[in-house]
N, CA, C and O atoms as a CHARMM CRD file, in Angstrom:
* protein
*
  384
    1    1 MET  N    229.07200  99.10900  72.20400 PROA 1      0.00000
    2    1 MET  CA   230.46500  99.23700  72.77700 PROA 1      0.00000
    3    1 MET  C    230.56100 100.17000  73.89800 PROA 1      0.00000
    4    1 MET  O    231.34200  99.82700  74.78600 PROA 1      0.00000
    5    2 TYR  N    229.85700 101.41900  74.07100 PROA 2      0.00000
    6    2 TYR  CA   229.97000 102.09500  75.11400 PROA 2      0.00000
    7    2 TYR  C    229.31200 101.54400  76.30000 PROA 2      0.00000
    8    2 TYR  O    229.77700 101.69100  77.43000 PROA 2      0.00000
    9    3 ASN  N    228.29400 100.94800  76.06000 PROA 3      0.00000
   10    3 ASN  CA   227.79400 100.49500  77.22600 PROA 3      0.00000
   11    3 ASN  C    228.84800  99.24300  77.93900 PROA 3      0.00000
   12    3 ASN  O    229.06000  99.19900  79.15100 PROA 3      0.00000
   13    4 GLN  N    229.38500  98.35900  77.04600 PROA 4      0.00000
   14    4 GLN  CA   230.21200  97.44900  77.62900 PROA 4      0.00000
   15    4 GLN  C    231.40400  98.19500  78.16900 PROA 4      0.00000
   16    4 GLN  O    231.90900  97.62600  79.13700 PROA 4      0.00000
   17    5 LEU  N    231.95500  99.25100  77.82400 PROA 5      0.00000
   18    5 LEU  CA   233.02400 100.09300  78.41400 PROA 5      0.00000
   19    5 LEU  C    232.35500 100.58400  79.79600 PROA 5      0.00000
   20    5 LEU  O    233.03000 100.39600  80.80800 PROA 5      0.00000
   21    6 MET  N    231.27000 101.11000  79.91800 PROA 6      0.00000
   22    6 MET  CA   230.69000 101.60700  81.16700 PROA 6      0.00000
   23    6 MET  C    230.41300 100.46400  82.10600 PROA 6      0.00000
   24    6 MET  O    230.34500 100.65600  83.32000 PROA 6      0.00000
   25    7 ASN  N    230.25500  99.29600  81.57100 PROA 7      0.00000
   26    7 ASN  CA   229.89400  98.20000  82.48500 PROA 7      0.00000
   27    7 ASN  C    231.19900  97.72600  83.09400 PROA 7      0.00000
   28    7 ASN  O    231.22300  97.38900  84.27800 PROA 7      0.00000
   29    8 TYR  N    232.25800  97.68700  82.35500 PROA 8      0.00000
   30    8 TYR  CA   233.58100  97.39300  82.65700 PROA 8      0.00000
   31    8 TYR  C    234.04200  98.39900  84.00500 PROA 8      0.00000
   32    8 TYR  O    234.52300  97.95800  85.04800 PROA 8      0.00000
   33    9 PHE  N    233.79000  99.75000  83.73100 PROA 9      0.00000
   34    9 PHE  CA   234.17000 100.64500  84.63300 PROA 9      0.00000
   35    9 PHE  C    233.34000 100.42300  86.05500 PROA 9      0.00000
   36    9 PHE  O    233.92700 100.53800  87.13100 PROA 9      0.00000
   37   10 ILE  N    231.97000 100.10600  85.97600 PROA 10     0.00000
   38   10 ILE  CA   231.26900 100.05300  86.97400 PROA 10     0.00000
   39   10 ILE  C    231.72200  98.62600  87.94000 PROA 10     0.00000
   40   10 ILE  O    231.81800  98.58800  89.16600 PROA 10     0.00000
   41   11 LYS  N    231.94000  97.59100  87.03700 PROA 11     0.00000
   42   11 LYS  CA   232.33000  96.36500  87.58200 PROA 11     0.00000
   43   11 LYS  C    233.65900  96.46800  88.45600 PROA 11     0.00000
   44   11 LYS  O    233.76600  95.95100  89.56800 PROA 11     0.00000
   45   12 ASN  N    234.66600  97.20500  87.81100 PROA 12     0.00000
   46   12 ASN  CA   236.00000  97.30800  88.37900 PROA 12     0.00000
   47   12 ASN  C    236.20500  98.67900  89.33000 PROA 12     0.00000
   48   12 ASN  O    237.19300  98.92300  90.02200 PROA 12     0.00000
   49   13 ASN  N    234.95100  99.54100  89.16800 PROA 13     0.00000
   50   13 ASN  CA   235.19600 100.67600  89.82300 PROA 13     0.00000
   51   13 ASN  C    236.56700 101.51000  89.74100 PROA 13     0.00000
   52   13 ASN  O    237.24800 101.93100  90.67600 PROA 13     0.00000
   53   14 ASP  N    236.79500 101.63500  88.27100 PROA 14     0.00000
   54   14 ASP  CA   238.18300 102.18400  87.85000 PROA 14     0.00000
   55   14 ASP  C    238.00600 103.43000  87.70500 PROA 14     0.00000
   56   14 ASP  O    237.81000 103.84500  86.56300 PROA 14     0.00000
   57   15 MET  N    238.02700 104.35000  88.80900 PROA 15     0.00000
   58   15 MET  CA   237.95900 105.69200  88.71800 PROA 15     0.00000
   59   15 MET  C    238.92800 106.49300  87.92600 PROA 15     0.00000
   60   15 MET  O    238.56400 107.50200  87.32300 PROA 15     0.00000
   61   16 ILE  N    240.23300 106.03800  87.91300 PROA 16     0.00000
   62   16 ILE  CA   241.21200 106.78300  87.25200 PROA 16     0.00000
   63   16 ILE  C    241.11600 106.47900  85.86500 PROA 16     0.00000
   64   16 ILE  O    241.44600 107.42000  85.14400 PROA 16     0.00000
   65   17 MET  N    240.76300 105.44900  85.28400 PROA 17     0.00000
   66   17 MET  CA   240.72400 105.15300  83.92300 PROA 17     0.00000
   67   17 MET  C    239.50900 105.62300  83.26600 PROA 17     0.00000
   68   17 MET  O    239.56500 105.81100  82.05100 PROA 17     0.00000
   69   18 ILE  N    238.23100 105.87900  84.00100 PROA 18     0.00000
   70   18 ILE  CA   237.18700 106.34200  83.66900 PROA 18     0.00000
   71   18 ILE  C    237.37700 107.91800  83.09200 PROA 18     0.00000
   72   18 ILE  O    236.90000 108.30000  82.02400 PROA 18     0.00000
   73   19 LYS  N    238.10600 108.68900  83.94000 PROA 19     0.00000
   74   19 LYS  CA   238.36500 110.12300  83.49000 PROA 19     0.00000
   75   19 LYS  C    238.98600 110.07400  82.00700 PROA 19     0.00000
   76   19 LYS  O    238.72100 111.01700  81.26100 PROA 19     0.00000
   77   20 LYS  N    239.71500 109.13200  81.58700 PROA 20     0.00000
   78   20 LYS  CA   240.31500 109.21400  80.25300 PROA 20     0.00000
   79   20 LYS  C    238.99400 109.05500  79.26200 PROA 20     0.00000
   80   20 LYS  O    239.03000 109.56800  78.14300 PROA 20     0.00000
   81   21 TYR  N    237.98500 108.42500  79.65300 PROA 21     0.00000
   82   21 TYR  CA   236.96500 108.18700  78.68700 PROA 21     0.00000
   83   21 TYR  C    235.70600 108.99500  79.00700 PROA 21     0.00000
   84   21 TYR  O    234.68400 108.76200  78.36000 PROA 21     0.00000
   85   22 GLU  N    235.71200 109.91800  79.95200 PROA 22     0.00000
   86   22 GLU  CA   234.54900 110.43400  80.51800 PROA 22     0.00000
   87   22 GLU  C    233.73200 111.34500  79.52800 PROA 22     0.00000
   88   22 GLU  O    232.50300 111.32300  79.58500 PROA 22     0.00000
   89   23 ASN  N    234.34800 112.09800  78.67600 PROA 23     0.00000
   90   23 ASN  CA   233.57300 112.97400  77.66800 PROA 23     0.00000
   91   23 ASN  C    232.71600 112.10800  76.74700 PROA 23     0.00000
   92   23 ASN  O    231.60600 112.51300  76.40100 PROA 23     0.00000
   93   24 ILE  N    233.23700 110.81800  76.29900 PROA 24     0.00000
   94   24 ILE  CA   232.66800 110.07300  75.46700 PROA 24     0.00000
   95   24 ILE  C    231.53300 109.32600  76.16300 PROA 24     0.00000
   96   24 ILE  O    230.45400 109.15000  75.59700 PROA 24     0.00000
   97   25 LEU  N    231.78600 108.89000  77.39400 PROA 25     0.00000
   98   25 LEU  CA   230.76900 108.13400  78.19900 PROA 25     0.00000
   99   25 LEU  C    229.54500 109.21800  78.58700 PROA 25     0.00000
  100   25 LEU  O    228.36900 108.85700  78.54500 PROA 25     0.00000
  101   26 PHE  N    229.91400 110.50700  78.94700 PROA 26     0.00000
  102   26 PHE  CA   228.87100 111.34200  79.30700 PROA 26     0.00000
  103   26 PHE  C    228.01000 111.64700  78.07000 PROA 26     0.00000
  104   26 PHE  O    226.85000 112.00800  78.27000 PROA 26     0.00000
  105   27 HSD  N    228.48300 111.53100  76.76900 PROA 27     0.00000
  106   27 HSD  CA   227.65800 111.71800  75.57900 PROA 27     0.00000
  107   27 HSD  C    226.86600 110.65200  75.38900 PROA 27     0.00000
  108   27 HSD  O    225.68700 110.82100  75.07700 PROA 27     0.00000
  109   28 HSD  N    227.38800 109.43400  75.54700 PROA 28     0.00000
  110   28 HSD  CA   226.68200 108.05300  75.13000 PROA 28     0.00000
  111   28 HSD  C    225.86900 107.43900  76.23700 PROA 28     0.00000
  112   28 HSD  O    224.69200 107.10600  76.09500 PROA 28     0.00000
  113   29 THR  N    226.60000 107.30000  77.40900 PROA 29     0.00000
  114   29 THR  CA   225.83800 106.78700  78.58600 PROA 29     0.00000
  115   29 THR  C    225.66400 107.67000  79.70300 PROA 29     0.00000
  116   29 THR  O    226.18100 107.36500  80.77800 PROA 29     0.00000
  117   30 PRO  N    224.96700 108.78100  79.57600 PROA 30     0.00000
  118   30 PRO  CA   224.94600 109.81900  80.64500 PROA 30     0.00000
  119   30 PRO  C    224.35500 109.44800  81.96700 PROA 30     0.00000
  120   30 PRO  O    224.87400 109.96700  82.95600 PROA 30     0.00000
  121   31 LYS  N    223.38700 108.66100  82.13300 PROA 31     0.00000
  122   31 LYS  CA   222.81500 108.21500  83.31700 PROA 31     0.00000
  123   31 LYS  C    223.74800 107.23900  84.06900 PROA 31     0.00000
  124   31 LYS  O    223.90900 107.34200  85.28500 PROA 31     0.00000
  125   32 GLN  N    224.30500 106.37700  83.39700 PROA 32     0.00000
  126   32 GLN  CA   225.21700 105.44400  84.00800 PROA 32     0.00000
  127   32 GLN  C    226.52400 106.06100  84.49100 PROA 32     0.00000
  128   32 GLN  O    227.05800 105.56300  85.48200 PROA 32     0.00000
  129   33 ILE  N    227.07200 107.07400  83.89500 PROA 33     0.00000
  130   33 ILE  CA   228.34700 107.75700  84.40700 PROA 33     0.00000
  131   33 ILE  C    227.92300 108.53800  85.45400 PROA 33     0.00000
  132   33 ILE  O    228.55800 108.54400  86.50900 PROA 33     0.00000
  133   34 THR  N    226.84700 109.25500  85.28700 PROA 34     0.00000
  134   34 THR  CA   226.38300 110.22200  86.27500 PROA 34     0.00000
  135   34 THR  C    226.07900 109.39100  87.67800 PROA 34     0.00000
  136   34 THR  O    226.48300 109.80900  88.76300 PROA 34     0.00000
  137   35 SER  N    225.35400 108.22000  87.53600 PROA 35     0.00000
  138   35 SER  CA   225.01500 107.36000  88.70800 PROA 35     0.00000
  139   35 SER  C    226.53200 106.90600  89.39800 PROA 35     0.00000
  140   35 SER  O    226.72900 107.05000  90.60500 PROA 35     0.00000
  141   36 LEU  N    227.47100 106.39600  88.56400 PROA 36     0.00000
  142   36 LEU  CA   228.68300 105.95400  89.09100 PROA 36     0.00000
  143   36 LEU  C    229.32600 107.16400  89.74400 PROA 36     0.00000
  144   36 LEU  O    229.61400 106.97800  90.92600 PROA 36     0.00000
  145   37 TYR  N    229.60700 108.31600  89.26900 PROA 37     0.00000
  146   37 TYR  CA   230.05000 109.39100  89.87600 PROA 37     0.00000
  147   37 TYR  C    229.39800 109.85200  91.09200 PROA 37     0.00000
  148   37 TYR  O    230.04200 110.18800  92.08600 PROA 37     0.00000
  149   38 GLU  N    227.97500 109.87600  91.02100 PROA 38     0.00000
  150   38 GLU  CA   227.19800 110.29100  92.20500 PROA 38     0.00000
  151   38 GLU  C    227.47800 109.30100  93.51600 PROA 38     0.00000
  152   38 GLU  O    227.70600 109.69700  94.65900 PROA 38     0.00000
  153   39 ASN  N    227.41000 107.97400  93.08900 PROA 39     0.00000
  154   39 ASN  CA   227.66600 107.00700  94.17100 PROA 39     0.00000
  155   39 ASN  C    228.99400 106.94300  94.70500 PROA 39     0.00000
  156   39 ASN  O    229.19000 106.49100  95.83300 PROA 39     0.00000
  157   40 TYR  N    230.01800 107.41000  93.89500 PROA 40     0.00000
  158   40 TYR  CA   231.28500 107.51400  94.49900 PROA 40     0.00000
  159   40 TYR  C    231.45600 108.63600  95.27700 PROA 40     0.00000
  160   40 TYR  O    232.16800 108.42700  96.25900 PROA 40     0.00000
  161   41 ILE  N    230.99000 109.89200  95.14900 PROA 41     0.00000
  162   41 ILE  CA   230.91500 110.91800  95.76200 PROA 41     0.00000
  163   41 ILE  C    230.27000 110.67200  97.16100 PROA 41     0.00000
  164   41 ILE  O    230.84500 110.96600  98.20900 PROA 41     0.00000
  165   42 TYR  N    229.04000 110.11600  97.09700 PROA 42     0.00000
  166   42 TYR  CA   228.50300 109.84400  98.51400 PROA 42     0.00000
  167   42 TYR  C    229.28300 108.86300  99.25200 PROA 42     0.00000
  168   42 TYR  O    229.54900 109.09400 100.43200 PROA 42     0.00000
  169   43 ASN  N    229.74500 107.62000  98.59700 PROA 43     0.00000
  170   43 ASN  CA   230.45700 106.78100  99.35900 PROA 43     0.00000
  171   43 ASN  C    232.06700 107.33500  99.88300 PROA 43     0.00000
  172   43 ASN  O    232.62600 106.83700 100.86100 PROA 43     0.00000
  173   44 SER  N    232.52200 108.16300  99.25900 PROA 44     0.00000
  174   44 SER  CA   233.81100 108.69400  99.51300 PROA 44     0.00000
  175   44 SER  C    233.59900 109.60400 100.66000 PROA 44     0.00000
  176   44 SER  O    234.46200 109.55500 101.53600 PROA 44     0.00000
  177   45 LEU  N    232.61200 110.42700 100.82000 PROA 45     0.00000
  178   45 LEU  CA   232.44800 111.32600 101.90800 PROA 45     0.00000
  179   45 LEU  C    231.91900 111.04300 103.15100 PROA 45     0.00000
  180   45 LEU  O    231.61600 111.87300 104.00700 PROA 45     0.00000
  181   46 LYS  N    231.79400 109.54900 103.23700 PROA 46     0.00000
  182   46 LYS  CA   231.29500 109.02600 104.50900 PROA 46     0.00000
  183   46 LYS  C    232.23400 109.15800 105.64300 PROA 46     0.00000
  184   46 LYS  O    231.86800 109.14000 106.81800 PROA 46     0.00000
  185   47 ASN  N    233.68900 109.31800 105.17500 PROA 47     0.00000
  186   47 ASN  CA   234.63700 109.51100 106.14500 PROA 47     0.00000
  187   47 ASN  C    235.20400 110.97000 105.85400 PROA 47     0.00000
  188   47 ASN  O    235.39400 111.26300 104.67400 PROA 47     0.00000
  189   48 THR  N    235.48700 111.90200 106.83900 PROA 48     0.00000
  190   48 THR  CA   235.93400 113.05100 106.74100 PROA 48     0.00000
  191   48 THR  C    237.59400 112.76600 105.90300 PROA 48     0.00000
  192   48 THR  O    238.12900 111.65900 105.83800 PROA 48     0.00000
  193   49 GLY  N    238.08400 113.85800 105.41800 PROA 49     0.00000
  194   49 GLY  CA   239.34800 113.89700 104.81700 PROA 49     0.00000
  195   49 GLY  C    239.99200 115.21600 104.75900 PROA 49     0.00000
  196   49 GLY  O    239.44300 116.18500 105.28400 PROA 49     0.00000
  197   50 LEU  N    241.17900 115.32400 104.12400 PROA 50     0.00000
  198   50 LEU  CA   241.87400 116.31300 103.95600 PROA 50     0.00000
  199   50 LEU  C    241.27700 117.14700 102.75200 PROA 50     0.00000
  200   50 LEU  O    240.42100 116.68400 101.99900 PROA 50     0.00000
  201   51 ARG  N    241.87300 118.57800 102.62400 PROA 51     0.00000
  202   51 ARG  CA   241.23500 119.41200 101.52300 PROA 51     0.00000
  203   51 ARG  C    241.65700 118.56700 100.15600 PROA 51     0.00000
  204   51 ARG  O    240.80900 118.41400  99.27600 PROA 51     0.00000
  205   52 GLU  N    242.87700 118.07100 100.02000 PROA 52     0.00000
  206   52 GLU  CA   243.07200 117.37300  98.90200 PROA 52     0.00000
  207   52 GLU  C    242.18300 116.20700  98.42200 PROA 52     0.00000
  208   52 GLU  O    241.92300 115.98200  97.24000 PROA 52     0.00000
  209   53 PHE  N    241.77500 115.53400  99.41600 PROA 53     0.00000
  210   53 PHE  CA   240.73900 114.54000  99.29600 PROA 53     0.00000
  211   53 PHE  C    239.42900 115.11500  98.69400 PROA 53     0.00000
  212   53 PHE  O    238.85100 114.61700  97.72700 PROA 53     0.00000
  213   54 TYR  N    239.00000 116.28400  99.41000 PROA 54     0.00000
  214   54 TYR  CA   237.79800 117.05800  98.84100 PROA 54     0.00000
  215   54 TYR  C    238.01600 117.51500  97.58100 PROA 54     0.00000
  216   54 TYR  O    237.02800 117.46500  96.84900 PROA 54     0.00000
  217   55 ARG  N    239.10400 117.98200  97.07100 PROA 55     0.00000
  218   55 ARG  CA   239.37000 118.48900  95.68400 PROA 55     0.00000
  219   55 ARG  C    239.05800 117.33500  94.61700 PROA 55     0.00000
  220   55 ARG  O    238.45300 117.46000  93.55200 PROA 55     0.00000
  221   56 GLU  N    239.64800 116.13200  95.19400 PROA 56     0.00000
  222   56 GLU  CA   239.48900 114.90100  94.29400 PROA 56     0.00000
  223   56 GLU  C    238.09500 114.68800  94.22200 PROA 56     0.00000
  224   56 GLU  O    237.69500 114.59400  93.06200 PROA 56     0.00000
  225   57 VAL  N    237.24200 114.58300  95.08300 PROA 57     0.00000
  226   57 VAL  CA   235.86100 114.20000  95.03400 PROA 57     0.00000
  227   57 VAL  C    235.17400 115.36300  94.15000 PROA 57     0.00000
  228   57 VAL  O    234.42000 115.06300  93.22500 PROA 57     0.00000
  229   58 ALA  N    235.46100 116.67500  94.46900 PROA 58     0.00000
  230   58 ALA  CA   234.97900 117.89100  93.81800 PROA 58     0.00000
  231   58 ALA  C    235.17900 117.66000  92.19100 PROA 58     0.00000
  232   58 ALA  O    234.42600 118.21800  91.39300 PROA 58     0.00000
  233   59 TYR  N    236.22600 116.81600  91.77800 PROA 59     0.00000
  234   59 TYR  CA   236.34700 116.84400  90.46700 PROA 59     0.00000
  235   59 TYR  C    235.18200 115.92500  89.85900 PROA 59     0.00000
  236   59 TYR  O    234.89800 116.10100  88.67400 PROA 59     0.00000
  237   60 TYR  N    234.57300 115.07100  90.51100 PROA 60     0.00000
  238   60 TYR  CA   233.53000 114.21200  89.97800 PROA 60     0.00000
  239   60 TYR  C    232.21600 115.11500  90.06700 PROA 60     0.00000
  240   60 TYR  O    231.36000 115.02900  89.18600 PROA 60     0.00000
  241   61 LEU  N    232.09400 115.86100  90.99600 PROA 61     0.00000
  242   61 LEU  CA   230.82100 116.57700  90.96900 PROA 61     0.00000
  243   61 LEU  C    230.77200 117.58300  89.86000 PROA 61     0.00000
  244   61 LEU  O    229.78300 117.73500  89.14400 PROA 61     0.00000
  245   62 LYS  N    232.01600 118.34000  89.73900 PROA 62     0.00000
  246   62 LYS  CA   232.11500 119.03400  88.61400 PROA 62     0.00000
  247   62 LYS  C    231.99700 118.65500  87.28100 PROA 62     0.00000
  248   62 LYS  O    231.61400 119.38700  86.36700 PROA 62     0.00000
  249   63 ALA  N    232.37700 117.35100  87.18500 PROA 63     0.00000
  250   63 ALA  CA   232.27300 116.76400  85.83700 PROA 63     0.00000
  251   63 ALA  C    230.67200 116.63500  85.49000 PROA 63     0.00000
  252   63 ALA  O    230.16500 117.09900  84.46900 PROA 63     0.00000
  253   64 ILE  N    229.92800 115.88600  86.57200 PROA 64     0.00000
  254   64 ILE  CA   228.48500 115.97500  86.36300 PROA 64     0.00000
  255   64 ILE  C    228.06200 117.22800  86.02800 PROA 64     0.00000
  256   64 ILE  O    227.36700 117.31200  85.01600 PROA 64     0.00000
  257   65 ALA  N    228.32000 118.23900  86.64600 PROA 65     0.00000
  258   65 ALA  CA   227.84500 119.71800  86.50400 PROA 65     0.00000
  259   65 ALA  C    228.05200 120.13800  84.97900 PROA 65     0.00000
  260   65 ALA  O    227.21200 120.83700  84.41200 PROA 65     0.00000
  261   66 LYS  N    229.08300 119.73100  84.40700 PROA 66     0.00000
  262   66 LYS  CA   229.38200 119.92800  82.90500 PROA 66     0.00000
  263   66 LYS  C    228.47600 119.52400  81.92200 PROA 66     0.00000
  264   66 LYS  O    228.27400 120.10000  80.85300 PROA 66     0.00000
  265   67 TYR  N    227.76400 118.17800  82.46400 PROA 67     0.00000
  266   67 TYR  CA   226.84400 117.70100  81.68400 PROA 67     0.00000
  267   67 TYR  C    225.26300 117.65100  82.08200 PROA 67     0.00000
  268   67 TYR  O    224.39400 117.32300  81.27500 PROA 67     0.00000
  269   68 ASN  N    225.01300 118.01100  83.40500 PROA 68     0.00000
  270   68 ASN  CA   223.82600 117.97000  84.01100 PROA 68     0.00000
  271   68 ASN  C    223.95200 118.94500  85.30100 PROA 68     0.00000
  272   68 ASN  O    224.02900 118.44900  86.42500 PROA 68     0.00000
  273   69 HSD  N    223.96600 120.06600  85.14300 PROA 69     0.00000
  274   69 HSD  CA   224.16600 120.96200  86.42700 PROA 69     0.00000
  275   69 HSD  C    223.14800 120.94400  87.48400 PROA 69     0.00000
  276   69 HSD  O    223.45300 121.24800  88.63700 PROA 69     0.00000
  277   70 ALA  N    221.86900 120.58100  87.13300 PROA 70     0.00000
  278   70 ALA  CA   220.83400 120.40100  87.93600 PROA 70     0.00000
  279   70 ALA  C    221.08100 119.26700  88.85200 PROA 70     0.00000
  280   70 ALA  O    220.78500 119.39100  90.04100 PROA 70     0.00000
  281   71 LYS  N    221.59200 118.18700  88.40600 PROA 71     0.00000
  282   71 LYS  CA   221.84900 116.83200  88.98200 PROA 71     0.00000
  283   71 LYS  C    222.92600 117.39500  90.13400 PROA 71     0.00000
  284   71 LYS  O    222.81500 117.35400  91.35900 PROA 71     0.00000
  285   72 ALA  N    223.86900 117.86600  89.41600 PROA 72     0.00000
  286   72 ALA  CA   225.31100 118.26600  90.41800 PROA 72     0.00000
  287   72 ALA  C    224.61700 119.44000  91.45800 PROA 72     0.00000
  288   72 ALA  O    224.97600 119.44200  92.63600 PROA 72     0.00000
  289   73 GLN  N    223.91200 120.13900  91.12000 PROA 73     0.00000
  290   73 GLN  CA   223.30200 121.20700  91.98800 PROA 73     0.00000
  291   73 GLN  C    222.58800 120.31500  93.26600 PROA 73     0.00000
  292   73 GLN  O    222.79200 120.59400  94.44800 PROA 73     0.00000
  293   74 GLU  N    221.76600 119.25900  92.83400 PROA 74     0.00000
  294   74 GLU  CA   220.96700 118.49800  93.90300 PROA 74     0.00000
  295   74 GLU  C    221.98100 117.71200  94.86500 PROA 74     0.00000
  296   74 GLU  O    221.77000 117.63400  96.07500 PROA 74     0.00000
  297   75 ILE  N    223.05500 117.15700  94.26700 PROA 75     0.00000
  298   75 ILE  CA   223.99400 116.44400  94.96400 PROA 75     0.00000
  299   75 ILE  C    224.60200 117.29400  95.99100 PROA 75     0.00000
  300   75 ILE  O    224.71400 116.93200  97.16200 PROA 75     0.00000
  301   76 TYR  N    225.03500 118.54400  95.49800 PROA 76     0.00000
  302   76 TYR  CA   225.88200 119.62700  96.32400 PROA 76     0.00000
  303   76 TYR  C    224.93600 119.92800  97.47700 PROA 76     0.00000
  304   76 TYR  O    225.37000 119.88700  98.62800 PROA 76     0.00000
  305   77 ASP  N    223.58000 120.24800  97.21000 PROA 77     0.00000
  306   77 ASP  CA   222.56800 120.75500  98.11500 PROA 77     0.00000
  307   77 ASP  C    222.46900 119.66900  99.30300 PROA 77     0.00000
  308   77 ASP  O    222.32600 120.04200 100.46800 PROA 77     0.00000
  309   78 THR  N    222.56500 118.08400  98.89300 PROA 78     0.00000
  310   78 THR  CA   222.23600 117.26900  99.86800 PROA 78     0.00000
  311   78 THR  C    223.55200 117.17600 100.89100 PROA 78     0.00000
  312   78 THR  O    223.50100 117.08100 102.11700 PROA 78     0.00000
  313   79 LEU  N    224.84000 117.23300  99.98300 PROA 79     0.00000
  314   79 LEU  CA   226.00400 117.02100 100.87000 PROA 79     0.00000
  315   79 LEU  C    226.19100 118.35500 101.91600 PROA 79     0.00000
  316   79 LEU  O    226.88500 118.26500 102.92900 PROA 79     0.00000
  317   80 ILE  N    225.52200 119.52600 101.55700 PROA 80     0.00000
  318   80 ILE  CA   225.75100 120.56400 102.57000 PROA 80     0.00000
  319   80 ILE  C    224.70300 120.24300 103.54100 PROA 80     0.00000
  320   80 ILE  O    224.99300 120.54800 104.69800 PROA 80     0.00000
  321   81 LEU  N    223.54800 119.70000 103.35800 PROA 81     0.00000
  322   81 LEU  CA   222.64000 119.35900 104.54000 PROA 81     0.00000
  323   81 LEU  C    223.12600 118.22200 105.36400 PROA 81     0.00000
  324   81 LEU  O    222.91200 118.17200 106.57500 PROA 81     0.00000
  325   82 LYS  N    223.80500 117.27600 104.68600 PROA 82     0.00000
  326   82 LYS  CA   224.27700 116.11400 105.35900 PROA 82     0.00000
  327   82 LYS  C    225.63000 116.51700 106.13300 PROA 82     0.00000
  328   82 LYS  O    225.76100 115.99700 107.24000 PROA 82     0.00000
  329   83 TYR  N    226.59700 117.33200 105.71600 PROA 83     0.00000
  330   83 TYR  CA   227.64700 117.46000 106.30700 PROA 83     0.00000
  331   83 TYR  C    227.88800 119.09100 106.53100 PROA 83     0.00000
  332   83 TYR  O    228.81700 119.66600 105.96500 PROA 83     0.00000
  333   84 PRO  N    227.18000 119.61300 107.20200 PROA 84     0.00000
  334   84 PRO  CA   227.09300 121.28800 107.59700 PROA 84     0.00000
  335   84 PRO  C    228.64300 121.55400 108.25200 PROA 84     0.00000
  336   84 PRO  O    229.15700 122.66900 108.15700 PROA 84     0.00000
  337   85 LYS  N    229.35300 120.40200 108.93700 PROA 85     0.00000
  338   85 LYS  CA   230.30200 121.00300 109.76400 PROA 85     0.00000
  339   85 LYS  C    231.61400 120.63700 109.08200 PROA 85     0.00000
  340   85 LYS  O    232.66500 120.41100 109.68200 PROA 85     0.00000
  341   86 ARG  N    231.44200 120.60400 107.78700 PROA 86     0.00000
  342   86 ARG  CA   232.81800 120.34000 106.85200 PROA 86     0.00000
  343   86 ARG  C    233.10700 121.49200 105.93600 PROA 86     0.00000
  344   86 ARG  O    233.02000 121.31800 104.72000 PROA 86     0.00000
  345   87 PRO  N    233.47400 122.76000 106.47900 PROA 87     0.00000
  346   87 PRO  CA   233.39100 123.96400 105.67000 PROA 87     0.00000
  347   87 PRO  C    234.70900 123.66900 104.54900 PROA 87     0.00000
  348   87 PRO  O    234.58200 124.14200 103.42000 PROA 87     0.00000
  349   88 ALA  N    235.66700 123.07000 104.80600 PROA 88     0.00000
  350   88 ALA  CA   236.62200 122.87000 103.60700 PROA 88     0.00000
  351   88 ALA  C    236.04600 122.02500 102.45200 PROA 88     0.00000
  352   88 ALA  O    236.32300 122.22600 101.26900 PROA 88     0.00000
  353   89 MET  N    235.07400 120.89300 102.98400 PROA 89     0.00000
  354   89 MET  CA   234.63100 120.24400 101.79000 PROA 89     0.00000
  355   89 MET  C    233.59000 121.11300 101.18600 PROA 89     0.00000
  356   89 MET  O    233.47800 121.04300  99.96200 PROA 89     0.00000
  357   90 ILE  N    232.74300 121.98900 101.89000 PROA 90     0.00000
  358   90 ILE  CA   231.68000 122.67500 101.14300 PROA 90     0.00000
  359   90 ILE  C    232.30600 123.63000 100.14300 PROA 90     0.00000
  360   90 ILE  O    231.84700 123.86900  99.02500 PROA 90     0.00000
  361   91 GLU  N    233.46000 124.17500 100.69800 PROA 91     0.00000
  362   91 GLU  CA   234.23700 125.21100  99.93500 PROA 91     0.00000
  363   91 GLU  C    234.68500 124.46300  98.46500 PROA 91     0.00000
  364   91 GLU  O    234.42800 124.83900  97.32100 PROA 91     0.00000
  365   92 GLU  N    235.33400 123.44600  98.85300 PROA 92     0.00000
  366   92 GLU  CA   235.92200 122.54700  97.58600 PROA 92     0.00000
  367   92 GLU  C    234.85700 122.22900  96.68000 PROA 92     0.00000
  368   92 GLU  O    235.08200 122.37500  95.47800 PROA 92     0.00000
  369   93 LEU  N    233.77400 121.83300  97.04400 PROA 93     0.00000
  370   93 LEU  CA   232.56500 121.20800  96.11100 PROA 93     0.00000
  371   93 LEU  C    231.66000 122.31800  95.63000 PROA 93     0.00000
  372   93 LEU  O    230.74200 121.99200  94.87700 PROA 93     0.00000
  373   94 LYS  N    231.80200 123.62400  95.97600 PROA 94     0.00000
  374   94 LYS  CA   231.08600 124.68800  95.49300 PROA 94     0.00000
  375   94 LYS  C    231.32300 124.78200  94.07900 PROA 94     0.00000
  376   94 LYS  O    232.42400 124.87200  93.53600 PROA 94     0.00000
  377   95 LEU  N    229.90500 124.74500  93.39100 PROA 95     0.00000
  378   95 LEU  CA   229.80600 124.88400  92.04800 PROA 95     0.00000
  379   95 LEU  C    229.69900 126.36400  91.59100 PROA 95     0.00000
  380   95 LEU  O    229.14200 127.20500  92.29800 PROA 95     0.00000
  381   96 LYS  N    230.28000 126.67100  90.32300 PROA 96     0.00000
  382   96 LYS  CA   230.19300 127.81700  89.82500 PROA 96     0.00000
  383   96 LYS  C    229.10900 128.24900  88.96300 PROA 96     0.00000
  384   96 LYS  O    229.09800 129.39500  88.51300 PROA 96     0.00000
């Protein structure tokens, strides 16, 4: 059941609805939801944005951090190297 739900979200890229089920999905399909969120983060940040946009992207990084802090830190470190001239992004994505 959880794999079917995860496949639906992957197929439809429904990032709004996935938030509703993310706790369950992180528990039952951690690799898939982490991968979905990671891809969303990298694809979203290809273009620069406003601080509000960075806050939205930060939500997904922090969701990953709740369940796999090492993976979230790896993504954060990669983004710092890739986008060093985006201080607002760096500030918003900062993990605690």
